[in-house]
N, C-alpha and C positions, 0 to 999 in steps of 0.2 A: 720723868723718865716717860718714855716709852710704853707700851699696854703688853699687855699680852696678844692681845687681835691683831698691834702690832707689829707686834715679834712675829708672830703666827700667818701675818700675811704675806712680811718679809721672805722669810723662810719660806713660802709656797709661790712667792714666785721667784727664789734663789734653788728649786725642785728639789731643796733638799731639807732633812725631816729630822725634829730637834726635839730630844726629851724635856719633859718638866723644870729640868734645873741649866738646864742651856739658855731656855725661855728667860729664868733669871737672871745671869747672867749675860747672856746678849741686852736682855734688856739692859742693864747695868751700863754694858762696853760701849752699845750705840750710844746711849743718852751720854756719858764720857763727849765719844768722838762731832757728837753732836755740838756740846753743847763750847768746846774747845773753837771747832769753826767759826759758831754765832760770834767769841771771843773776837778770833781774828778777820773778823768779819767786821768788828768795833773799829780793830785801829787801824789811826788816821797813819799814813806811810810818807804823806807830803806831798805824794805826782799825783797828779789826777790820773794818769791815763790808772795808775794801776797794776803797771811794768815799770818796773825796773832791770836797766840792762846791763852786766856787768861786770859783760865783755865789751874789748875797744875792735865793735866792728864797724868802721868809722867806710872804711875803707876797701871793697871785703871783693872786688867784681877790679877784675883785670881789663886795658886797652880788647880788643879784636886783631887780632896778626893776623895775616893769610899766611899758613906754611904748606907743611908737603900734606897734602889731600888721601881720598882714599884712590886712582886714580893707577895709581902706580901700584899699593899692595894685589888689590884684584885683580890687576892683571899677571902677577907674578903668582893669585892663585890661583888663577885659572892655565898660566903653565907647570901645576901641579897636576890637577885634574888629569881623572885619567880617563875624562871622558869630557866634552864640550860645542856646543852647542853658542852659537849664532855672540859669543863670549858670554855665556852662563859655562856655571858647573853641570851638570847634569846628574841626575838620580834616579836611586829608582824608583816607580807611582808609588807614593803610601795608604791615597784612598779608593779607594771602588770608583 
C-alpha cells in the first residue's frame, strides 16, 4: 500500500487538493491498480514481442496508380476566382 506521503506527492504533482479521507481512499485505489498491473506483467502471453495483432492487416497498401492530377481542378479554381495573377488566386493581404 502506498504511504500517505506518496499520495500527497501524487496529489501535488496532479495539482489537486485532497482531504485526509480521500488520501485513504486514493491509497487503497492506487495500490489496487498497481497490484493489478504487477500481476498483468507476470502473465506469459506466449508471444515474445508482447504485442498481438488481432486485425488482419496483411495487405493494407494498394498499388500506386496514376490518375487525375491537381492541375485541372486548380485551373478551374483560377477560372472561378474573382482576381488572378500569374496563374494564382489573388487575395487580400493579411500581414502587415
